[in-house]
N, C-alpha and C positions, 0 to 999 in steps of 0.2 A: 504494500500500500504506500503511495507517495506520502512523504513526511508531512506536507502541507495539509493533505486531506485528513490525516490522523489528528493533527493539531486542532483543526476546525471542529472535528467531531467531539474531541475531549472538552473543548470550550462549551459546546452545546450541552453536553452532559452535566458540566458544572453549573451551567445556567439553570437547567431544569431543577437540579437539586436545591439550588439557592432559592428559587421562587416557589418550591414546593409543588410544582405542577406534576400531574401524572401522565400528561400526553406523551406518546412515543416521540422520540427524536427522529426527524427525517435526516437521512444521510446528506452530506453536503452536496453531493453530485446529483441527487435524485431530481431536483427541479431543473437541473441543467442538462439532463439527457435529451438530446435533440430528436424527439419522436418524429418530427416531420422529415428530418434528414434520413433517418432509417426507413421510414415509410416510402420515401422516394426511391430507395434502393430495394423495395419489395418486402421489407420486414414488417411484421405486425407484432404488437405486444402480446405476450402470453403469460405475463407475470410482472411483478413490480420492476424487476431488472432483467427480464428474459424476453428475447425477441426471436421470432421464427420466420424464415423465408421458405416458401414451398413453390416448386415449379415442376412441370411435366415437360419432358423433351420428347418429340415425336419418335415413334418406333423406327421410322425409316432413316433416322440420323445415323451416319456412318459410324460403325464401331460400337453402337449402343444396343445391339440385338443380343438376346440371351446367348450364352456360350453353348456350343455343341459339346456335350461331355465326352471326353476321351476315355474316362475310366481310370486314368493314371494320376490325376491330381485331385479334383473334386471327388468326394466319395460317390460311388456308383449310384446310390439312391438319393443323391442330393437334388432337390427341385430348384432349378435356377431362379424361380420366382421368389424363393424364400431367402436367397442370398441378400446380405446387407453390406454394401461397400462403405467403409468406415474410415474417417480421417479426422484428426484433431489438430487445432492450432493452440499453442500454449505460450506461456510467458518466458520459456527458456527451453533449451535442448538438453540440459543436464539431468532433469528429472529429480532434482533435489527437493527438500521439504518445502521450499518456498515457491516451487513451480506449480502453476495451476492451469487448467484448460479454460479458454474463454470462447472457443468456437468449435463446434462439433458438427460434422456433416455425415449424412446417411443417404445412400442411393439404393434403389431397388427397381427391378423390372416389374411392370404392371401391365394390365391390358390396355391402359390409357397411355402408355409410354414409360419412359424412364423417370421415376419419381426421385427428386432430389430435395432434401430438407436440410436446412442449416439452422442451428441453434446458437444464439449469440448471448454471451454474458456481458451486461453493460456496467457492472460494478461488483466489487467484492461481496457485499452483503447478499447478493443473489446466488452465490455459488451452490448452496444446498438445493435451492429450487432448480437451478440449472442441471445439477447432477440427477435430481429426481426425474426431470423431463427425459433424460437419456435412457432411463431404465426400460422404456418401451422397446428399445432396440438391443440393449445389452443384457441378454438373458440366455439361459442354457438352450432354449429352443431355436435361437436365431443364429445361423451360421454366418460368421463375419468374414469379410475379405478386406485386407489392408496392405499397406506397404511399410514394413518395419513396425507395424502396429502391435505385433506380439511382444516386441522387445521394449517399446516405449509407450505408445498411446494407451494400451490396455493396462499396463502397470501404473501409469500416471493416474488414470481414473480410479483404479482400485485403491490406491493410497489416498487420493483426495476424497473418495467415497467414504472410506473408513473414518477420516477426520470429520466427516459430516453425518456419521451414523448410517451410511448407506453401504450395503455389501453387494458388490456386483459378482455374479457367477456366470462366466462365459461358457458357451457351447463350443462347437467346432470353429476353428479360427484358421483361415487360409491366408498366410502371409506370402505375398508375391515376390518379396525381395529376394528370398533365398533361391527360388527356382530361377528368377531372372539372372542372378549371378551365375548359376550353372550354365544357362543358355548363352549368355552374351558377354561375360566379363573378359574372356580371352580376346574378344573382338573389339569391345568399346572401352574397356578399362572400368572406370567408375560406373557403378550401376545405381546412382541416385535416380529418383523418379524423373527429374528434369532431363537427365541424359537419356534415359529409356524413352521418354517422349520424343526427343529429337531423333534418335538413331533408329528406333524400332517402330514407333507408332506414327512417325512423320508429323508430329504436332509441333507447331511453332507458336509459342506464346508471344503475343504482342504487348509490349510495355508491362511485362510481368514484374511483380515485386519479389526481390530475392527473399528466400525463407528467413535469412538472418535478420531482416528488417521488420518482420511481422510483429514480434513482441513490442518493439519500440512504438509502432503505430497504436497499439492498444493503450500503452502507458500514456502516450500523448493525448489520446482521446479522453482518458480519465482526468488528465490535468487540465485540458483546455475545453472539454465538452463539445468538441467539433467532430462529428462523425464522418465528414467528407474524406478524411485521410484513411478511413477504413474501407473505402470502396475497392481499392486494389487488393486489400486483404481478403475480402469476400470473394473477389474474382479469382484470386490465386487459389484459395481453398476450394472453390467450386470446381475448378479445373482438376485439382488433385483427385476429387471423388470421381469425376467423369473418366479420368485417365485410368483409374483402377478397373472400371468396367470394361474399357477398351482393351486393357492389358490382359485381363483374364480371358476375354474372348480370343485374343491373339495366342495366348499360351495354350489354351485347350485345342485350338486349331493346329498348332505345331505338334502337340502330343498325339493328335488323331492321325497325322500323316507325317511323322518325323523324317522319313526318307526323302520327302519332296521339298524340304525347306532349305534355303541357302542362308549362310551367315550365322549359323548356330555352332556352338561348341559340341561337336559330335561325341567327343570323348566324355565330356561331362554329362551330356544327355544320355549317352549309353549307360554310364554308371547308374544314373537315376532310374533308368528303365529296367535294369537287370533283375531287380527283385519284383518287378511288376509284370514285365513281359520279357522273359529271358531271350527269346529269339530276336526280338527287335533290338534289345540292348546289345546283344552280340553283334548284330548286323551293323549298328552304328559304330561300335568299337572297331570292327574290322575295316569299315570304310575309312575311319580316321587313321588307322594303322597303315592302310594302303596309300593314304595321302601323305605319309611321312611322319606320323605322330608315334614315336617309339614308345612313349608312356602308355598310349592306347593299346599297343601290342602286348606290353607287360601285363596290363590289367585284363585284357582278353585271355591271355594264357592262364591267369589265375582263375577266371570264370570257367574256362574249359577244364582245368584241373579239378575244380570242385564238382564238376559233373562227370568226372572220370573219363574224359575224352583225351586220353594221354597223348596219342599220336599228334593230334592237332595242337595240344598245348606245347609239346616239344618243338614242333615246327615254329610256333610263335616265339618261343624263347630264343631259338637259334637266330631267327630273322631279326628279332629285337637287338640281340647282341651285335649283329653286323651293323645295324643302324646306329646304335648308341650304347656302348658297353656300360653296364651299371652293376654294382655289387649285388643288388637284389635278384637280378636275373641269373647271375652266376651262381648265387646261392641255390636258386630253384633247380638249376641244371645239376649242381653238385648233389642235391638231394635225389634228383631223378636217377642219376647214374649210380648212386649208392644203394638206393632202396627199390626203385621201380624196375630198372633194367641194369642189374649189377655189373658195373665195370669200374672198379675202385680206382684204377689209374686215371681214367677220364674224370671221375668225380673229383680226384685230388687236383687235377689240372684246373678244373672250373673253380674249386675252392681257393686255390692260390691266385687265380686271376682276379676273383672277387676281392680277396684281401689286398691286392695291389691297387685297387681302385678306391680304397677307403680314405686315403689321404686327400685325394682330390674332392671327395664327397664330404670331407670334414665330419667323418662318422664319429659317433660317441665311443667312449671307452668300452661300454658294455657290448657294442656291436663288434668291436675289435676282438674282445675276448671270445665272443661266440664263434667268430671265424677261426681264431687261433685254436679253439677247442676242436672244431670240426677237422681242421687240417691235421692236428696231432692224432685224432682218432683214426683218420684215414691212413695216415702213415703207419700207425701201429697195425692196423688190419692188413695192409700190404706186406709189412714186415713179417707178420705171422704166417 
């Protein structure tokens, strides 16, 4: 709370006590909240300090159609119409005790179009009422979709809720950040939502407000009582929610036909799909391997080993070693020739080669000892 606002309210409390009046004290900013300015931006009052803006976007708008479920990300029985796309703007990014949410947005697919609701907190005293208004969406029966919301937004609201006597209990929560990193980090680097919008969704924000400036706009509003500086905040936040819906549709489309998509990290997507669709996961790893990704070959070999497809695994290990020698592959080959197709001399050669690579890989002392132990054992066996 700004120091000037706190001082004003303390003076009012002292005045009430001195005069013996029982009337409740109005917050200093209550009469200064520019209802007309917020109304001009489409907000309506739904509490003393709470405002809400509701809009429907037409179903034909590009990228805002319900996603076609691939079965690999959303739970197979998830009804897209029940998904709630969720984003929060707060007074800071650290998530400390002094951080609170002042703007929350929720989007969902309906028969009338894409419904977007934004809830705005106009001053500190309304936080409890603001958090109560969000309970409609934040409950165990509502599957949420966010971007880093699992790590930040959800925890922030839980902590602020507890401070206000409200206990949120979330249901399924699909955070798009982690899968986006798998798909595109090797190609575009940073996977913040703005970068994903530009490189993957082809969204270009015009005159957008940087996220780092959002808290300051709210603090300025509290101090000056002028809501016009919030217009860019509301627009920025609105696009965040819309981008979530577009991104989920894009991700589910990719997962439905992963072999037909360009510009994704095939190795990362292959790893993701291995436990969901082994055949498709192996196919993507093999494609990445054939395109020169040695690590994809090593991972493919491990997947084949687990399914006891030893001949194919052996071929992958040998080809990977030709492309990019690494101690882990040499170790697997040493194991293979020691236990699977016994040839102790060959096993020792692979173990010694792997040991020779440890310096370049800056391996740990434990790993060095493991190789040393393997080499000593093989030499004893050969000597016997």
